[in-house]
OpenMM code with the backbone's topology and positions (N, CA, C; nanometers):
from openmm import Vec3, app, unit

residues = "MET CYS LEU GLY ILE PRO GLY ARG VAL VAL ASP VAL VAL ASP GLY GLU PRO ARG THR GLY THR VAL ASP PHE ASP GLY LEU ARG ARG PRO VAL CYS LEU ALA TYR ALA PRO GLU ALA ASP VAL GLY ASP TYR VAL ILE VAL HIS VAL GLY PHE ALA ILE SER VAL VAL ASP GLU ALA GLU ALA GLU LYS THR LEU ALA VAL LEU ARG ALA MET PRO ASP ALA LEU ALA ASN GLU LEU GLY PRO SER".split()
positions = [
    Vec3(6.1433, -7.1489, -2.8053),
    Vec3(6.2331, -7.2616, -2.8121),
    Vec3(6.3734, -7.2112, -2.8398),
    Vec3(6.4691, -7.2642, -2.7705),
    Vec3(6.6091, -7.2285, -2.7916),
    Vec3(6.6782, -7.3409, -2.8666),
    Vec3(6.7626, -7.3030, -2.9574),
    Vec3(6.8352, -7.3992, -3.0382),
    Vec3(6.9841, -7.3927, -3.0098),
    Vec3(7.0528, -7.5013, -3.0347),
    Vec3(7.1977, -7.5011, -3.0411),
    Vec3(7.2332, -7.4803, -3.1873),
    Vec3(7.3007, -7.3716, -3.2169),
    Vec3(7.3300, -7.3334, -3.3545),
    Vec3(7.4780, -7.3596, -3.3840),
    Vec3(7.5101, -7.4257, -3.4963),
    Vec3(7.6506, -7.4457, -3.5302),
    Vec3(7.7107, -7.3206, -3.5930),
    Vec3(7.8349, -7.2963, -3.5596),
    Vec3(7.9080, -7.1854, -3.6185),
    Vec3(8.0564, -7.2161, -3.6183),
    Vec3(8.1319, -7.1397, -3.6981),
    Vec3(8.2761, -7.1606, -3.7108),
    Vec3(8.3506, -7.0567, -3.6291),
    Vec3(8.4435, -7.1018, -3.5478),
    Vec3(8.5247, -7.0123, -3.4658),
    Vec3(8.6204, -6.9356, -3.5574),
    Vec3(8.6163, -6.8012, -3.5503),
    Vec3(8.7042, -6.7204, -3.6346),
    Vec3(8.8164, -6.6537, -3.5560),
    Vec3(8.7995, -6.6408, -3.4254),
    Vec3(8.9108, -6.5964, -3.3419),
    Vec3(8.8884, -6.6407, -3.1983),
    Vec3(8.9983, -6.6479, -3.1250),
    Vec3(8.9946, -6.6921, -2.9858),
    Vec3(9.0719, -6.5924, -2.9020),
    Vec3(9.0155, -6.5578, -2.7868),
    Vec3(9.0821, -6.4692, -2.6911),
    Vec3(9.1035, -6.5498, -2.5632),
    Vec3(9.2294, -6.5817, -2.5350),
    Vec3(9.2586, -6.6545, -2.4120),
    Vec3(9.2458, -6.5590, -2.2950),
    Vec3(9.1711, -6.5965, -2.1998),
    Vec3(9.1467, -6.5169, -2.0806),
    Vec3(9.0592, -6.5975, -1.9887),
    Vec3(9.0027, -6.5301, -1.8927),
    Vec3(8.9156, -6.5977, -1.7971),
    Vec3(8.7820, -6.5266, -1.7962),
    Vec3(8.6788, -6.5755, -1.8578),
    Vec3(8.6741, -6.7025, -1.9303),
    Vec3(8.7295, -6.6874, -2.0716),
    Vec3(8.7630, -6.7983, -2.1332),
    Vec3(8.8099, -6.8011, -2.2718),
    Vec3(8.6911, -6.7688, -2.3620),
    Vec3(8.7117, -6.6769, -2.4553),
    Vec3(8.6039, -6.6344, -2.5448),
    Vec3(8.6529, -6.6364, -2.6891),
    Vec3(8.5627, -6.6095, -2.7793),
    Vec3(8.5995, -6.5999, -2.9196),
    Vec3(8.4848, -6.5433, -2.9999),
    Vec3(8.5093, -6.5286, -3.1280),
    Vec3(8.4068, -6.4844, -3.2209),
    Vec3(8.3698, -6.6041, -3.3069),
    Vec3(8.2397, -6.6259, -3.3215),
    Vec3(8.1904, -6.7379, -3.4010),
    Vec3(8.1066, -6.6830, -3.5158),
    Vec3(8.1306, -6.7372, -3.6346),
    Vec3(8.0588, -6.6976, -3.7546),
    Vec3(7.9458, -6.7979, -3.7788),
    Vec3(7.8240, -6.7452, -3.7802),
    Vec3(7.7042, -6.8251, -3.8048),
    Vec3(7.6522, -6.7913, -3.9439),
    Vec3(7.7145, -6.8493, -4.0453),
    Vec3(7.6690, -6.8279, -4.1826),
    Vec3(7.6635, -6.6790, -4.2170),
    Vec3(7.7655, -6.6057, -4.1766),
    Vec3(7.7744, -6.4627, -4.2074),
    Vec3(7.7435, -6.3702, -4.0919),
    Vec3(7.6742, -6.4185, -3.9902),
    Vec3(7.6484, -6.3400, -3.8692),
    Vec3(7.7562, -6.3760, -3.7663),
    Vec3(7.8273, -6.2764, -3.7159),
    Vec3(7.9328, -6.3026, -3.6179),
    Vec3(7.8901, -6.2542, -3.4804),
    Vec3(7.9164, -6.3397, -3.3817),
    Vec3(7.8783, -6.3096, -3.2435),
    Vec3(7.9904, -6.3506, -3.1483),
    Vec3(8.0046, -6.2749, -3.0377),
    Vec3(8.0989, -6.3191, -2.9333),
    Vec3(8.0405, -6.4392, -2.8604),
    Vec3(8.1266, -6.5337, -2.8249),
    Vec3(8.0826, -6.6583, -2.7625),
    Vec3(8.1808, -6.6958, -2.6521),
    Vec3(8.1283, -6.7479, -2.5425),
    Vec3(8.2109, -6.8018, -2.4354),
    Vec3(8.2532, -6.9430, -2.4758),
    Vec3(8.3830, -6.9709, -2.4666),
    Vec3(8.4359, -7.1026, -2.5047),
    Vec3(8.4754, -7.1869, -2.3837),
    Vec3(8.4359, -7.1458, -2.2641),
    Vec3(8.4759, -7.2155, -2.1424),
    Vec3(8.4293, -7.3607, -2.1386),
    Vec3(8.3136, -7.3899, -2.1978),
    Vec3(8.2600, -7.5268, -2.1941),
    Vec3(8.3078, -7.6124, -2.3113),
    Vec3(8.3828, -7.5531, -2.4015),
    Vec3(8.4427, -7.6255, -2.5146),
    Vec3(8.5891, -7.5826, -2.5242),
    Vec3(8.6694, -7.6153, -2.4221),
    Vec3(8.8071, -7.5650, -2.4171),
    Vec3(8.8951, -7.6113, -2.5328),
    Vec3(8.8557, -7.7194, -2.5996),
    Vec3(8.9346, -7.7700, -2.7117),
    Vec3(8.9087, -7.6938, -2.8413),
    Vec3(8.8054, -7.6093, -2.8443),
    Vec3(8.7700, -7.5349, -2.9656),
    Vec3(8.8808, -7.4379, -3.0025),
    Vec3(8.9112, -7.4337, -3.1320),
    Vec3(9.0145, -7.3445, -3.1826),
    Vec3(8.9668, -7.2830, -3.3134),
    Vec3(9.0420, -7.1865, -3.3640),
    Vec3(9.0071, -7.1190, -3.4888),
    Vec3(8.9884, -7.2233, -3.5990),
    Vec3(8.8766, -7.2120, -3.6714),
    Vec3(8.8446, -7.3030, -3.7795),
    Vec3(8.7536, -7.4171, -3.7391),
    Vec3(8.7434, -7.4440, -3.6093),
    Vec3(8.6542, -7.5497, -3.5612),
    Vec3(8.5091, -7.5032, -3.5659),
    Vec3(8.4196, -7.5996, -3.5774),
    Vec3(8.2760, -7.5722, -3.5669),
    Vec3(8.2303, -7.6092, -3.4272),
    Vec3(8.1489, -7.5224, -3.3692),
    Vec3(8.0964, -7.5451, -3.2350),
    Vec3(7.9450, -7.5301, -3.2374),
    Vec3(7.8790, -7.5960, -3.1426),
    Vec3(7.7364, -7.5764, -3.1209),
    Vec3(7.7239, -7.4725, -3.0107),
    Vec3(7.6484, -7.3654, -3.0382),
    Vec3(7.6349, -7.2549, -2.9439),
    Vec3(7.4905, -7.2464, -2.8960),
    Vec3(7.4764, -7.2371, -2.7647),
    Vec3(7.3452, -7.2203, -2.7018),
    Vec3(7.3558, -7.1035, -2.6048),
    Vec3(7.2699, -7.0049, -2.6209),
    Vec3(7.2649, -6.8820, -2.5400),
    Vec3(7.4030, -6.8219, -2.5136),
    Vec3(7.4861, -6.8152, -2.6187),
    Vec3(7.6153, -6.7489, -2.6085),
    Vec3(7.7295, -6.8340, -2.5579),
    Vec3(7.7038, -6.9629, -2.5341),
    Vec3(7.8069, -7.0547, -2.4854),
    Vec3(7.8278, -7.1665, -2.5865),
    Vec3(7.9532, -7.1889, -2.6265),
    Vec3(7.9853, -7.3049, -2.7084),
    Vec3(7.9774, -7.4258, -2.6163),
    Vec3(7.8936, -7.5230, -2.6526),
    Vec3(7.8740, -7.6381, -2.5642),
    Vec3(7.9390, -7.7651, -2.6174),
    Vec3(7.9795, -7.7663, -2.7445),
    Vec3(8.0518, -7.8811, -2.7982),
    Vec3(8.1145, -7.8445, -2.9318),
    Vec3(8.2148, -7.9214, -2.9690),
    Vec3(8.2780, -7.9093, -3.0997),
    Vec3(8.2162, -8.0166, -3.1892),
    Vec3(8.1835, -7.9798, -3.3132),
    Vec3(8.1275, -8.0759, -3.4092),
    Vec3(8.2092, -8.0704, -3.5375),
    Vec3(8.1996, -8.1771, -3.6155),
    Vec3(8.2729, -8.1750, -3.7419),
    Vec3(8.1985, -8.0890, -3.8437),
    Vec3(8.2717, -8.0463, -3.9452),
    Vec3(8.2168, -7.9542, -4.0450),
    Vec3(8.0968, -8.0128, -4.1183),
    Vec3(8.1007, -8.1419, -4.1497),
    Vec3(7.9895, -8.2037, -4.2225),
    Vec3(7.8602, -8.1976, -4.1418),
    Vec3(7.8689, -8.2272, -4.0129),
    Vec3(7.7499, -8.2209, -3.9267),
    Vec3(7.6993, -8.0772, -3.9146),
    Vec3(7.7918, -7.9826, -3.8993),
    Vec3(7.7526, -7.8417, -3.8909),
    Vec3(7.6832, -7.7974, -4.0193),
    Vec3(7.7356, -7.8376, -4.1334),
    Vec3(7.6755, -7.7987, -4.2612),
    Vec3(7.5359, -7.8569, -4.2797),
    Vec3(7.5137, -7.9790, -4.2320),
    Vec3(7.3786, -8.0375, -4.2402),
    Vec3(7.2779, -7.9526, -4.1639),
    Vec3(7.3146, -7.9141, -4.0426),
    Vec3(7.2240, -7.8330, -3.9604),
    Vec3(7.2049, -7.6948, -4.0216),
    Vec3(7.3128, -7.6344, -4.0701),
    Vec3(7.3007, -7.5023, -4.1323),
    Vec3(7.2126, -7.5082, -4.2569),
    Vec3(7.2181, -7.6173, -4.3323),
    Vec3(7.1331, -7.6306, -4.4512),
    Vec3(6.9856, -7.6299, -4.4124),
    Vec3(6.9516, -7.6969, -4.3035),
    Vec3(6.8132, -7.6970, -4.2554),
    Vec3(6.7734, -7.5556, -4.2129),
    Vec3(6.8613, -7.4876, -4.1398),
    Vec3(6.8299, -7.3520, -4.0943),
    Vec3(6.8173, -7.2549, -4.2108),
    Vec3(6.9020, -7.2727, -4.3141),
    Vec3(6.8930, -7.1859, -4.4326),
    Vec3(6.7589, -7.2026, -4.5043),
    Vec3(6.7000, -7.3202, -4.4943),
    Vec3(6.5722, -7.3465, -4.5612),
    Vec3(6.4557, -7.2755, -4.4930),
    Vec3(6.4751, -7.2302, -4.3703),
    Vec3(6.3702, -7.1581, -4.2975),
    Vec3(6.3998, -7.0084, -4.3051),
    Vec3(6.3101, -6.9310, -4.3639),
    Vec3(6.3352, -6.7878, -4.3783),
    Vec3(6.3687, -6.7218, -4.2444),
    Vec3(6.4791, -6.6519, -4.2416),
    Vec3(6.5227, -6.5721, -4.1263),
    Vec3(6.5479, -6.6537, -3.9995),
    Vec3(6.5635, -6.7840, -4.0078),
    Vec3(6.5817, -6.8665, -3.8875),
    Vec3(6.7062, -6.8265, -3.8096),
    Vec3(6.8189, -6.8105, -3.8791),
    Vec3(6.9416, -6.7747, -3.8078),
    Vec3(6.9305, -6.6355, -3.7449),
    Vec3(6.8830, -6.5394, -3.8213),
    Vec3(6.8710, -6.4035, -3.7686),
    Vec3(6.7756, -6.3970, -3.6513),
    Vec3(6.6646, -6.4689, -3.6571),
    Vec3(6.5692, -6.4676, -3.5469),
    Vec3(6.6266, -6.5318, -3.4209),
    Vec3(6.6985, -6.6403, -3.4363),
    Vec3(6.7533, -6.7109, -3.3205),
    Vec3(6.8716, -6.6350, -3.2598),
    Vec3(6.9516, -6.5700, -3.3444),
    Vec3(7.0722, -6.5016, -3.2957),
    Vec3(7.0465, -6.3571, -3.2570),
    Vec3(6.9329, -6.3032, -3.2912),
    Vec3(6.8999, -6.1656, -3.2538),
    Vec3(6.9625, -6.0653, -3.3472),
    Vec3(6.9406, -5.9355, -3.3194),
    Vec3(6.9926, -5.8310, -3.4085),
    Vec3(7.1456, -5.8262, -3.4040),
    Vec3(7.2040, -5.7881, -3.5186),
    Vec3(7.3501, -5.7807, -3.5247),
    Vec3(7.4033, -5.6557, -3.4606),
] * unit.nanometer
topology = app.Topology()
chain = topology.addChain("A")
for resn in residues:
    res = topology.addResidue(resn, chain)
    for name in ("N", "CA", "C"):
        topology.addAtom(name, app.Element.getBySymbol(name[0]), res)
């Protein structure tokens, strides 16, 4: 099963495609921002298979992260090795 995981954008690289680094509760991964062009540093995005698919507010992101934190190794398993 694949999940959409919320994370906070920590940097943005304008280019083609637009990319950035997203922090998933301490795990940082490169992400394509082409499908969420409004995403900027500090915003929370939902990421699925390396693509930010929407911007969400911080409260909603924190709710989902709290559920994931309750499952041992859920974030690490879904995001793969660092």
